[in-house]
C-alpha positions in Angstrom: -25.1 -18.5 50.2 -24.6 -21.5 48.1 -22.2 -21.6 45.2 -24.8 -23.5 43.2 -27.3 -20.7 43.5 -26.0 -17.7 41.6 -29.4 -16.0 41.4 -28.7 -13.4 44.1 -25.5 -12.6 42.2 -27.5 -12.4 39.0 -29.8 -9.9 40.6 -26.8 -7.5 41.0 -24.8 -8.6 38.0 -27.2 -8.3 35.1 -28.5 -4.8 36.1 -24.8 -3.7 36.2 -24.3 -5.2 32.8 -27.4 -3.3 31.5 -25.9 -0.2 33.1 -22.6 -0.9 31.3 -24.5 -1.2 28.0 -26.2 2.1 28.6 -23.0 3.8 29.4 -21.3 2.5 26.3 -24.4 3.3 24.2 -24.2 6.9 25.2 -20.9 7.3 23.3 -21.9 4.9 20.5 -19.1 2.5 21.3 -19.8 -0.9 19.7 -16.2 -2.3 19.8 -16.6 -3.7 23.4 -18.2 -7.1 23.2 -20.6 -7.3 26.1 -22.3 -10.6 27.1 -25.7 -11.1 25.6 -28.2 -13.8 24.6 -29.0 -13.9 20.9 -32.3 -15.5 19.9 -32.1 -17.3 16.5 -34.5 -19.4 14.5 -36.4 -19.6 11.3 -39.6 -17.8 10.5 -42.6 -19.0 12.5 -40.4 -21.1 14.8 -42.0 -19.4 17.8 -39.2 -16.9 18.6 -41.5 -14.0 19.3 -43.8 -16.1 21.5 -40.8 -17.2 23.7 -39.6 -13.6 24.1 -43.1 -12.4 25.0 -43.5 -15.2 27.4 -40.3 -14.2 29.1 -41.5 -10.7 29.4 -45.1 -11.7 30.3 -46.6 -9.1 27.9 -47.6 -9.1 24.3 -45.5 -6.3 22.6 -43.8 -7.7 19.5 -45.0 -7.1 15.9 -46.8 -10.1 14.4 -47.9 -11.2 10.9 -47.6 -13.9 8.3 -44.5 -12.5 6.7 -41.1 -11.5 8.3 -41.8 -9.4 11.4 -38.4 -8.9 13.0 -36.4 -6.9 10.4 -34.0 -5.1 12.7 -32.1 -6.6 15.7 -34.0 -5.8 18.9 -31.7 -5.4 22.0 -34.1 -6.3 24.8 -33.1 -5.7 28.4 -35.3 -7.1 31.1 -34.9 -5.4 34.4 -36.6 -6.7 37.6 -38.0 -3.9 39.9 -38.4 -4.6 43.6 -41.9 -3.2 44.0 -44.3 -6.1 43.2 -47.1 -3.7 42.7 -45.0 -1.3 40.5 -46.0 -0.4 37.0 -44.5 -2.1 34.1 -43.1 0.1 31.4 -40.6 0.2 28.5 -38.0 2.8 27.3 -36.4 3.0 23.9 -32.8 4.0 23.6 -33.7 6.4 20.7 -36.3 8.1 22.9 -34.5 8.5 26.3 -36.7 9.6 29.2 -40.0 8.6 27.5 -41.8 5.8 29.2 -44.2 3.5 27.4 -46.7 2.0 29.8 -49.0 0.8 27.0 -47.3 -2.3 25.4 -49.4 -1.8 22.2 -47.6 1.5 21.8 -44.3 -0.3 22.3 -45.2 -2.6 19.4 -46.2 0.4 17.3 -42.9 2.2 18.0 -41.0 -0.9 17.0 -42.8 -1.0 13.7 -42.3 2.7 13.1 -38.5 2.4 13.8 -38.3 -0.7 11.6 -40.0 1.1 8.7 -37.8 4.1 9.2 -34.5 2.3 8.9 -35.3 -0.9 6.9 -38.0 0.6 4.6 -41.4 -0.8 3.6 -40.2 -3.6 1.2 -39.8 -6.2 3.9 -36.0 -5.7 3.8 -33.7 -5.9 6.8 -31.2 -3.6 8.5 -28.5 -4.5 11.0 -29.0 -1.2 13.0 -30.2 -2.1 16.5 -33.4 -1.0 18.3 -32.8 -0.7 22.0 -35.6 -1.5 24.4 -35.6 -1.8 28.2 -38.6 -3.3 30.0 -38.9 -2.7 33.7 -41.2 -5.2 35.5 -41.6 -7.0 38.8 -42.5 -10.1 36.9 -39.2 -10.7 35.0 -35.7 -11.9 35.7 -32.7 -9.8 34.7 -31.8 -11.0 31.3 -30.4 -9.2 28.2 -31.4 -10.7 24.8 -31.1 -9.8 21.2 -34.0 -10.8 18.9 -32.7 -11.4 15.4 -34.7 -11.7 12.2 -36.0 -15.1 11.4 -34.1 -17.1 8.7 -35.9 -17.5 5.4 -35.1 -19.4 2.2 -37.1 -17.8 -0.5 -37.8 -14.1 -0.9 -41.5 -13.2 -1.0 -43.2 -10.1 -2.4 -40.7 -7.3 -3.0 -38.1 -8.6 -0.6 -34.5 -8.3 -1.9 -33.3 -11.4 -3.8 -30.4 -11.9 -1.4 -32.5 -11.7 1.8 -31.3 -15.1 3.0 -27.7 -14.1 2.7 -28.3 -10.8 4.5 -30.1 -12.4 7.4 -27.4 -15.1 7.8 -24.6 -12.5 7.7 -26.4 -10.4 10.4 -26.9 -13.4 12.7 -23.3 -14.6 12.3 -22.0 -11.1 13.2 -23.6 -11.5 16.6 -23.2 -15.2 17.5 -19.6 -15.4 16.4 -18.6 -13.2 19.3 -17.2 -15.4 22.2 -19.2 -13.3 24.7 -22.6 -14.2 23.0 -24.8 -17.0 24.2 -27.0 -18.5 21.5 -30.7 -19.4 22.1 -31.5 -21.7 19.2 -35.3 -22.0 18.8 -36.7 -25.0 16.8 -40.4 -26.1 16.5 -41.1 -29.6 17.8 -43.1 -30.5 14.6 -39.9 -30.3 12.5 -36.9 -32.5 12.2 -34.2 -31.4 14.7 -31.3 -32.5 12.5 -32.6 -30.1 9.8 -33.0 -27.2 12.2 -31.8 -23.9 10.7 -31.1 -22.5 14.2 -28.9 -25.4 15.2 -27.1 -25.4 11.9 -26.1 -21.8 12.0 -25.3 -22.1 15.8 -22.9 -24.9 15.0 -21.0 -22.6 12.5 -20.3 -20.1 15.3 -20.1 -22.6 18.2 -19.0 -25.9 16.8 -18.4 -27.5 20.2 -21.9 -26.4 21.5 -20.5 -24.6 24.6 -22.5 -21.5 24.1 -25.7 -22.8 22.6 -29.0 -23.4 24.5 -31.7 -25.3 22.6 -35.4 -24.4 22.9 -38.0 -26.8 21.5 -41.3 -24.9 20.9 -44.9 -26.1 20.1 -44.6 -29.3 22.1 -48.4 -29.5 22.3 -48.9 -29.9 18.6 -46.7 -32.9 18.0 -48.3 -35.9 16.4 -50.1 -38.2 18.8 -47.9 -41.0 20.1 -44.7 -38.9 19.7 -42.8 -36.8 22.2 -39.6 -34.7 22.5 -38.1 -36.6 25.4 -35.0 -37.6 23.4 -34.6 -34.1 22.1 -34.8 -32.5 25.6 -32.3 -35.0 26.9 -29.8 -34.2 24.2 -29.7 -37.7 22.7 -30.2 -36.5 19.1 -27.9 -33.4 19.0 -26.1 -32.9 22.3 -25.6 -29.4 23.7 -23.5 -28.7 26.8 -26.1 -26.2 28.1 -29.0 -28.5 27.3 -32.5 -28.1 25.9 -35.8 -26.6 27.2 -39.3 -27.3 26.0 -42.1 -24.7 25.9 -45.7 -24.5 24.7 -46.6 -21.4 22.6 -49.8 -19.6 22.3 -51.6 -20.7 19.1 -52.6 -18.2 16.4 -56.2 -18.6 17.6 -55.1 -17.7 21.2 -53.5 -14.6 19.9 -56.5 -13.6 17.8 -58.8 -14.1 20.9 -56.4 -11.9 22.9 -55.7 -14.7 25.3 -53.3 -13.3 28.0 -49.8 -14.6 28.4 -50.6 -15.3 32.1 -53.3 -17.7 31.1 -51.0 -19.2 28.5 -48.3 -19.9 31.1 -50.9 -21.5 33.4 -52.1 -23.7 30.5 -48.5 -24.6 29.7 -47.8 -25.7 33.3 -51.0 -27.9 33.3 -49.8 -29.5 30.0 -46.4 -30.5 31.3 -47.7 -31.8 34.7 -50.4 -33.9 33.0 -48.2 -35.3 30.3 -46.9 -38.8 31.2 -43.5 -38.2 29.5 -42.8 -34.6 30.6 -43.7 -35.0 34.3 -40.2 -36.4 34.9 -38.6 -33.4 33.0 -40.1 -30.5 34.9 -36.7 -28.8 35.3 -36.4 -28.6 31.5 -40.0 -27.7 30.6 -41.8 -24.4 30.7 -41.1 -20.7 30.3 -40.3 -20.1 34.0 -37.7 -22.8 34.0 -36.2 -21.4 30.8 -36.0 -17.9 32.3 -34.3 -19.1 35.5 -31.8 -21.1 33.4 -31.1 -18.2 31.1 -30.5 -15.9 34.1 -28.2 -18.5 35.7 -26.2 -19.2 32.5 -25.9 -15.5 31.6 -24.5 -14.8 35.1 -22.0 -17.6 34.9 -21.0 -16.5 31.4 -20.5 -12.9 32.6 -18.2 -14.3 35.3 -16.2 -16.2 32.7 -15.8 -13.3 30.3 -15.3 -10.6 32.9 -11.4 -10.6 32.9 -11.4 -10.2 29.1 -14.0 -7.6 29.2 -12.0 -5.5 31.6 -8.9 -5.9 29.4 -11.0 -4.6 26.4 -12.2 -1.6 28.4 -8.6 -0.9 29.6 -7.2 -1.0 26.1 -9.9 1.2 24.8 -9.3 3.7 27.6 -5.6 3.9 26.7 -6.4 4.4 23.0 -8.9 7.2 23.6 -6.7 8.9 26.2 -3.9 9.0 23.6 -6.3 10.4 21.0 -7.4 13.1 23.5 -3.8 14.0 24.3 -3.2 14.5 20.6 -6.0 17.1 20.5 -4.3 19.0 23.3 -5.9 21.4 25.7 -7.6 24.7 25.0 -5.3 27.8 25.6 -6.7 31.3 25.9 -3.8 33.5 27.1 -1.1 35.0 24.8 1.7 33.6 27.0 0.0 30.2 26.7 -0.2 30.6 22.9 3.5 31.4 22.8 4.5 28.5 24.9 2.3 26.2 22.9 3.8 27.4 19.6 7.4 27.0 20.8 6.6 23.5 22.0 5.1 22.6 18.6 8.1 24.0 16.7 10.6 22.2 18.9 8.7 18.9 18.6 8.3 19.3 14.8 12.0 20.1 14.3 13.0 17.1 16.4 10.6 14.8 14.6 12.0 15.9 11.3 15.6 15.4 12.3 14.8 12.0 13.9 13.1 10.9 10.7 16.1 11.8 8.6 18.6 10.1 10.9 16.4 7.0 11.5 15.8 7.7 15.2 12.0 7.8 14.9 10.3 6.0 17.8 7.5 4.7 15.6 9.8 2.6 13.5 8.1 1.1 10.4 8.8 -2.5 9.5 6.7 -2.7 6.3 8.6 -0.2 4.1 11.6 2.1 4.0 11.1 5.7 5.1 13.0 8.8 6.1 16.8 8.7 5.8 16.7 5.1 4.5 14.9 6.4 1.4 17.6 9.0 0.9 20.3 6.3 1.1 18.3 4.2 -1.4 18.1 7.1 -3.9 21.8 7.7 -3.7 23.0 4.1 -4.0 20.2 2.1 -5.7 18.9 4.8 -8.1 21.7 7.4 -8.8 24.8 5.3 -8.6 23.3 2.1 -10.1 22.0 4.1 -13.0 25.3 5.8 -13.7 27.1 2.4 -13.5 24.7 1.0 -16.1 25.5 3.7 -18.7 27.9 2.7 -21.5 30.8 5.2 -21.7 30.4 5.3 -25.5 26.6 5.4 -25.4 25.2 7.5 -28.4 28.7 7.4 -30.0 28.9 5.2 -33.1 32.2 4.3 -34.8 31.2 6.6 -37.6 30.9 9.5 -35.1 34.4 8.8 -33.8 35.9 8.4 -37.3 34.2 11.7 -38.4 35.5 13.5 -35.4 39.0 12.2 -36.0 38.9 13.2 -39.7 37.5 16.7 -38.9 40.3 17.2 -36.4 43.1 16.4 -39.0 41.9 19.0 -41.5 43.2 18.5 -45.1 45.8 16.0 -43.9 45.6 12.4 -43.0 46.3 11.5 -39.4 49.6 10.0 -38.5 48.2 9.2 -35.1 45.0 9.6 -33.0 44.7 13.4 -32.5 43.9 14.8 -29.1 41.2 17.3 -30.2 38.5 14.7 -31.0 39.2 12.9 -27.8 38.7 16.1 -25.9 35.5 16.9 -27.7 34.0 13.4 -27.4 34.8 13.0 -23.7 33.3 16.4 -22.9 30.2 15.4 -24.6 29.9 12.2 -22.5 30.8 14.0 -19.3 28.1 16.6 -19.9 25.5 13.8 -19.9 26.2 13.3 -16.2 24.7 16.6 -15.3 21.0 15.8 -15.8 20.9 12.6 -13.6 22.9 14.5 -10.9 20.3 17.3 -10.8 17.5 14.8 -10.9 19.0 13.1 -7.9 19.0 16.4 -6.0 15.3 16.9 -6.9 14.5 13.4 -5.6 16.1 14.1 -2.3 14.2 17.4 -2.1 10.9 15.6 -2.7 11.7 13.1 0.0 12.4 15.9 2.5 9.1 17.5 1.6 7.3 14.2 2.3 9.1 13.9 5.6 8.0 17.3 6.6 4.4 16.5 5.8 4.5 13.3 7.9 5.8 15.1 11.1 3.2 15.7 13.9 0.2 15.0 11.7 -2.2 14.4 14.6 -0.9 17.3 16.7 -1.0 19.8 13.8 -4.5 18.8 12.5 -6.1 20.9 15.2 -4.4 24.0 13.8 -5.0 24.1 10.0 -3.7 27.7 9.6 -0.5 26.8 11.4 -0.1 23.6 9.4 -0.5 25.5 6.1 1.9 28.2 7.2 4.5 25.7 8.3 4.2 23.8 5.0 4.8 27.0 3.1 7.9 27.9 5.2 9.4 24.5 5.1 8.8 24.2 1.4 10.5 27.5 0.7 13.3 26.7 3.1 14.0 23.4 1.4 13.9 25.1 -2.0 16.5 27.5 -0.8 18.7 24.6 0.1 18.0 22.9 -3.3 19.3 25.9 -5.3 22.9 26.0 -4.0 23.0 22.2 -4.2 22.1 22.3 -7.9 24.6 25.1 -8.4 27.3 23.1 -6.8 26.4 20.1 -8.9 26.7 22.3 -12.0 30.1 23.5 -10.9 31.3 19.9 -10.2 30.4 18.9 -13.8 31.9 22.1 -15.2 35.2 21.5 -13.4 35.3 18.0 -15.0 34.6 19.6 -18.4 37.2 22.4 -18.0 40.2 20.2 -17.3 40.6 16.8 -18.9 43.3 15.3 -16.7 45.0 12.7 -19.0 47.8 12.4 -16.4 45.4 10.8 -13.9 47.1 7.6 -12.5 44.0 5.5 -13.4 43.9 6.8 -17.0 44.9 4.3 -19.7 48.1 5.2 -21.5 48.4 5.6 -25.2 50.7 2.7 -25.7 48.6 0.4 -23.6 45.5 1.5 -25.5 47.2 0.7 -28.9 48.2 -2.7 -27.6 44.7 -3.5 -26.4 43.2 -2.1 -29.6 45.5 -4.2 -31.8 44.7 -7.3 -29.7 41.0 -6.7 -30.1 41.2 -6.2 -33.9 43.4 -9.3 -34.3 41.0 -11.3 -32.2 38.0 -10.1 -34.2 39.8 -10.9 -37.5 40.6 -14.4 -36.4 37.0 -15.1 -35.4 35.6 -13.7 -38.7 38.3 -14.8 -41.2 37.1 -17.6 -43.5 38.5 -18.2 -47.0 36.1 -17.1 -49.7 35.7 -19.4 -52.8 34.4 -18.5 -56.2 33.2 -21.4 -58.4 34.9 -23.8 -56.1 38.3 -22.1 -56.3 40.1 -20.5 -53.4 41.0 -16.9 -54.5 43.9 -16.7 -52.0 45.5 -19.6 -53.8 45.1 -18.2 -57.3 48.4 -17.4 -59.0 49.2 -13.7 -59.5 49.3 -14.1 -63.3 45.6 -15.1 -63.3 44.3 -12.3 -61.1 42.6 -9.3 -62.7 44.3 -5.9 -63.3 42.9 -4.5 -60.1 44.5 -7.2 -58.1 47.8 -7.1 -60.0 48.6 -3.5 -60.0 48.1 -0.1 -58.4 47.0 2.9 -60.3 49.2 5.9 -60.7 47.5 9.0 -61.8 49.2 11.4 -64.3 50.1 14.7 -62.7 49.6 16.4 -66.1 46.0 15.6 -66.9 44.7 13.3 -64.2 43.8 10.4 -66.5 45.0 6.8 -66.0 48.1 5.9 -68.0 48.6 2.3 -69.1 52.3 2.8 -68.6 51.6 3.8 -65.0 50.1 0.4 -64.1 52.7 -1.8 -62.4 52.4 -5.0 -60.5 51.9 -4.7 -56.8 54.9 -6.8 -56.0 57.1 -4.6 -58.1 56.0 -1.4 -56.5 56.5 -3.0 -53.1 60.0 -3.9 -54.1 60.7 -0.3 -55.4 59.9 1.4 -52.2 56.4 0.7 -50.6 57.9 -1.9 -48.4 59.0 0.9 -46.1 55.5 2.3 -45.6 55.3 1.4 -42.0 58.7 2.7 -41.0 57.2 6.2 -40.3 54.3 5.0 -38.1 53.3 6.5 -34.7 51.3 4.4 -32.0 51.6 1.5 -34.5 49.4 3.4 -37.1 51.0 3.4 -40.6 51.7 6.8 -42.3 49.8 7.5 -45.5 52.9 9.3 -47.0 55.2 7.4 -49.4 59.1 7.7 -49.5 61.2 10.0 -51.8 61.9 7.3 -54.4 58.2 6.8 -55.1 57.7 10.5 -55.6 60.7 10.7 -58.1 59.4 7.7 -60.0 56.0 9.3 -60.4 57.6 12.5 -61.8 59.6 10.5 -64.4 56.4 8.7 -65.6 54.6 12.1 -65.9 57.5 13.5 -68.1 57.4 10.5 -70.4 53.7 11.0 -70.8 54.1 14.7 -71.6 56.1 14.0 -74.8 53.1 12.2 -76.2 50.6 14.8 -75.2 50.6 17.0 -78.5 49.8 13.9 -80.6 46.7 13.1 -78.6 45.4 16.6 -77.7 42.4 16.4 -79.9 41.5 13.0 -78.6 42.0 14.2 -75.0 39.6 17.1 -75.6 37.0 14.8 -76.8 37.5 12.4 -73.8 37.7 15.0 -71.0 36.8 13.5 -67.6 34.6 15.9 -65.4 34.5 15.6 -61.6 31.1 15.6 -59.8 30.3 18.4 -57.4 31.0 17.7 -53.7 27.7 17.2 -51.8 26.4 19.9 -49.5 26.5 17.5 -46.5 29.5 15.3 -46.7 29.8 12.2 -44.5 32.6 9.7 -44.2 32.4 6.6 -46.3 31.0 3.4 -44.8 34.2 1.5 -45.4 37.2 2.4 -43.4 40.9 1.3 -43.4 42.8 -0.7 -40.9 44.5 2.6 -39.7 41.0 4.1 -39.0 39.8 0.9 -37.3 42.8 1.1 -34.9 42.2 4.8 -34.3 38.5 4.2 -33.5 39.3 1.3 -31.1 42.0 3.4 -29.4 39.7 6.4 -29.0 36.9 4.2 -27.5 39.3 2.7 -25.0 40.5 6.1 -24.0 37.0 7.5 -23.7 35.9 4.6 -21.6 38.9 4.9 -19.3 38.5 8.6 -18.6 34.7 8.4 -18.4 35.0 5.8 -15.6 37.3 8.2 -13.6 34.9 11.1 -13.9 31.9 8.9 -13.2 33.4 7.7 -9.9 34.1 11.3 -9.0 30.5 12.3 -9.7 29.1 9.3 -7.8 31.1 10.4 -4.7 30.9 14.2 -4.8 27.2 14.7 -5.9 25.7 12.9 -2.8 28.1 14.9 -0.6 27.0 18.2 -2.1 23.3 17.3 -1.7 23.8 16.2 1.9 25.8 19.4 2.8 23.6 22.0 1.1 20.2 20.4 1.4 19.8 17.6 4.0 22.2 18.6 6.8 21.4 22.2 6.4 17.7 21.4 6.8 18.4 19.6 10.1 20.6 22.3 11.4 18.6 25.4 10.6 14.9 24.3 10.4 14.2 25.1 14.1 15.6 28.6 13.9 13.8 29.4 10.6 10.4 28.3 12.0 10.8 30.5 15.1 12.0 33.5 13.0 9.0 33.1 10.6 6.2 32.1 13.0 6.8 33.5 16.5 5.2 36.9 16.1 2.7 38.2 18.7 0.1 39.5 16.2 0.0 36.1 14.4 -0.2 33.7 17.4 -4.0 33.8 17.9 -4.6 33.3 14.1 -2.1 30.5 13.8 -3.5 28.6 16.8 -7.1 28.8 15.8 -8.8 25.4 15.9 -11.3 24.0 13.5 -14.8 23.2 14.6 -14.1 19.5 13.7 -11.2 19.3 16.1 -13.3 20.9 18.9 -16.1 18.3 18.3 -13.6 15.4 18.2 -12.0 16.6 21.4 -15.4 16.8 23.2 -16.4 13.4 21.9 -13.1 11.9 22.9 -13.4 13.4 26.4 -17.0 12.0 26.8 -15.9 8.6 25.5 -13.0 8.5 28.0 -15.4 9.4 30.9 -17.8 6.7 29.8 -15.1 4.1 29.6 -13.8 5.1 33.0 -17.3 4.8 34.4 -17.6 1.4 32.6 -14.4 0.3 34.2 -15.7 1.2 37.6 -18.8 -0.9 37.0 -16.6 -3.8 36.0 -14.6 -3.4 39.2 -17.9 -3.5 41.1 -18.9 -6.7 39.2 -15.5 -8.3 40.1 -16.1 -7.5 43.8 -19.6 -8.9 43.6 -18.2 -12.1 42.0 -15.7 -12.5 44.7 -18.4 -12.6 47.4 -20.0 -15.7 45.9 
């Protein structure tokens, strides 16, 4: 047997390939790309005539409009009996033989109308047809709709795009050979078939050119240069054919007579006599058979790899559906196995030991860590210790804590009240953190053994209920513990903590802050171009030159009681700061000042009878205190220092408590919720689920799972059979 004559190999290979297509078609598998010859061309290019000539029978729909509107998978199978009957079988009508080829044409038209409708539209759903005949060579072709430019009648407006998309979906596959049909009476460089073939096969390695209607070319012209590939070269070459004319078809001229006429035309033509190997339907059929066989040899290793990969995938899917178990002992074993796998999968997901490690996103325990550090801790770090506390709030709290007296120093009570208010704000985010972790655990439980548990919907539902309740039971003590942690911080404000800012240090920092702010904001104010700080004391107004001393007798202002500030300072106010605490001046004056005030009051009392009537007429009445009394907007230096010190102390202690919360809350959640779930989930599921009278109900499969298991088993068997066919093809190829 010669290596240059693969026809004997083709006689075995192509039927095997057809058998492989039938096997895969039984299970509807279209993912495996089998070698095939796709016939492409524009409308009226002679595609149908070429196919009918290859078959030797007239069986395709004809007309002036688009005829091929669905892909036709045509398998030609040569039978050994030369006197045997020719017949066809459709894939959608298995077992039914069509000996009348007019009936085959009618069935194609019916199937086309059924799927593509009656508006001349197209559909990409195949029609499968196998023709058995002693007069054909083993070839598998796909007849695709002819390309058109302008929609006619009620065709869809995008008919051109639909047809091109359908054609490209076939010819882009590396396993597909392209039979590009172009009429000889058109310019080859403008051929629609060659243009679309070049898109899918730019190097021309898979394209065979067919020049039709050579007999109707203009006199004095021929297709010699086209057939020799001098215009547009193709590695697989060109073939020229003569089609039946429309008149031949109308007169029912047989294809046998047409083939004889074609042979006479080429033998008698002065140009084509030297190109007999490239002219005529018989030569095209032999070449197609040869090229298809060689192509099958080329793609065979990749084809086996596709089938093997598909087998592994389907086998894994089938394993996920499990086997049918009828006995009670089998049910019990199956349930225990599912519980053990589920618990292990849950723990592995939490600890990051899942075999199916994701690389696109964080999942499992990594999300828990993210919630603790990037959500909970980061949010607490962003919170201002004195958030929602204004200076007025602090000053009001200090004044309320001193009662009817003025404060000699910052009292402890407002600090305790204010810091407790700030600490209490840490409870809500801590509880929210626990709720986030609970939700993550629920998500993890829903992701465990999805494929294994989908066959048992009742078991899945029951397990979700049990796990949800179990996690809720862990959430409650975690939330209780978090509440206790915050309550402990509220119940004892430990101002002796080594990291707490001391009072003297706070005063020092506060004074430095106030001094710094004063220096940055102090600018001399001028009125009418005069610096008020440089104005002599004698030129200042009464308010700037004296302090007001109120009479203890009647409360009005006495002229005699007005003294210069400098004089009063000399008489005793110079010692005002001697009784200070934490650097905050006392508001009480010394003994001398109080004695001086009494003397002034006595001198005023001697003049009181003379002016009693006048006083009665000029009585000063006080306004009623408001129902809601707020501190004034202006505050003294003493109050400014007290506010600054309080804020420093609040911030210092809040940071201590915040760090405690950031450390203890995640530990409480891990102990009461996460780690408890890993430790006890297996035992809880067994205790709740493993009951004899519930086993059959829990392990009841849905009809959908039964159907999927059956289909997966059939697909696996078909793929195994296909793999055996490919092995046989490989052995056949080795003998050549």
